N, C-alpha and C positions, 0 to 999 in steps of 0.2 A: 309766833305769837298766837295764832288761832288755836294751837294745841293746848294753850294754857287757859283758855276761856272756861268759865264754869259750865258744867254739863246740865245744870238744872234750869238755866235761863232760856227764854224763848223770844224775847224782844231785844233787838240790838240797834243802836244808832251808830252808824259808821261815818265818823267825821273825816272828810277827805276821802270819800269812797272811790274816787277815780272813775274808771270805766266799769267798776263793779266786780273786780277780780275776787276780792275777799267775800263779797256778798254772794257770789256764785257758789263758793265752797260752803259758806255758812247756811245758805238756803238748803243745800243738800243734806246738811246736818240737822235740819229742823228749825233753824232760826228764822224769825220774821225780821227782815232788815229794812231799816229806813236809812237813806244815804244823804250826805251833804257834799256838794262839790261847787267849785267856783267856775267850772267850765260848762257852757251850754251843750257842747258836743258830748262831753262825758255824761252829762245828765241824761241825755237821750239813750246812750248805750247802757248805762247803769240801770235804767228803769226796767230793763229786761229781767234783772235779778233782784231788784229792790221793790218793796211794796210802794214806796214813794221816794222820790229824790228831790231834795230842796236845793235851790241855787242860792249860794250865799258866800260871803267872805268871812271865813272863820276867825280872822283877826278881830272882827267885831263881835265874836261870840256866836252862840247858837241862835238861829232865827226865832223870833217870837212866835211865828206861826206853828212851831213845833210845841204842842202842849200835851204830848203823850208822855208816858213813863216807860223807862227801859231797864231791863235787867243788866245790861252792859252798854257802856259807851266806849267805842273803839277809837283810839287815836294812834294809828300806825304810821309812823314817819310823817307826822304833820306838825308837831309843835315846833320843830326846828325851822319851819317855814314861816312862823308867825312872829311879828314884831312884839305883839302883846299876848303871849300864850296864856296869861292869867285870865283873860276874858273868856276863853274857851273852858278852862278848868273851873272857873266860877259858875258858868252857865250849866256845865255838865251836872253839877250838884242838884240843880232844880229839876232836871228831867230823869234823875235816877230813881227807880223804884226802891222801896225799903229793902235793905240788904243788897242793893245793886252795886256793881263794881265798874271802875274804869280800867281799861286795858291799854297800856301805852308802850309803844316801841320807839326807841330813839337811837340814832347812830352815835357811837362812842368816838369822839374826835381824837382821843389819845390812845387809840389802838396802836400796837407796836410799830407798824410801818409808818404811821403818821408821826410818831415820836422821833423816828430816825430822820424823816424829812425835815421836821422842825429843827432838830438839832443842827442840821447842816444849812439852816436858813431858808428852807424851801416852804413857803406858805402860798400855795397856788390853788385857785378854784378850778374845778373840773366840770364836765358836762353831766356828770352823774356821780353816785357814790357818796361817801362821807363828806367830801369837800365840794359837793354840788353847789353851783353858783347861785342857786335859788335859796340856799340856806342862809338865814339871817341871824341865827343863834346856833351856838355850838355847845354840846353837852358831853360830859364824861359819865361814866357809870355812877359815880358818887353825886355829881351835881344834878343828874336827872332825878335821882331819888329826892334830893333836897328841894327841887322845884315842886314836886308833888306834895311833899310835907309842908312846904311854906304856903301852899295854897289850900290847906285844910284837908289833906288826905292822909290816911293811915295805910302804910304799905302792908299788903297781905303776902305777896310773893315777889321776889326780885331774883332775876337770873340774867345770864349773858349768853350770847351765841357767838362762837368764834372758833379759832383753831390755832394750834402750835405751828410755827413756820418750818415745816419739814422740806419744803420745796420739792425737788425731784425724788428725794428719798421716800416721799409719800407713795410713789408708784411701786416700790419694791418691798416695803414693810407690810407685815400682815395687817389686814383691815381692822381686826380686833384691837391690835396694839395702837394703831393710829387713833381709833375712836376713844380708847381708854386715855391716851395721852391728851387728846383734845379736851375731854371731859375734865381731867384733872387740872390742867392749867387754867381753863376758863372758870372753873369753880373756885380756885384759890387766888387767881389774879385776873379777875374780870375786867379791871380797868386797863390792863395791858394787852391781853389776848382776845378780848371780846370786841367784835366790830359792831354788835347790836345789843342794846340793853333793853330788857323786857320787865315791865312792872304791872302787877295787879294791885289795885288799891280801892279802899272804901272811904266814904266820908268820915273823917275823924270825929270822935265823940258820939 
């Protein structure tokens, strides 16, 4: 996700910043990062890498105390945790600078291995990953894009991250061949082989 961010921006709002892992990388790249987290302990740790960290429940949107403008609003694996993601997407428009962008990463619930599990009647929550028990909404490659468009955004770049299921054969095949195969299947069938969907978008109109 971070590799897709515009290179010209310098101010970024990290929604769901956690302990500041993304902020640490972005700060090294020259970004000034403001974070938002729901955890007081994460707020303390993330403040090392962020200029400021706000404590808030993003289901209620972006805190009114944030009155700055940002070149980018990052929502990396956060929308699937929100009952009302439209609140955050709405408020992001108000804090975007002219020509600012949102960057969104979402897990793809219909990646091939989940399709197989569902086919055989297995729908079970896990402690992490795509079926994380804290996920209250599930998105596919297509519905993630529709979510952003339905909330007033125009997609600028859409891609997926994933791999072809080679299993043990991956260890004996040439690395170049494996990379080429992964790139091909994820590009042409992102809804099947992509585990993570990535979107860059601007405010429509």
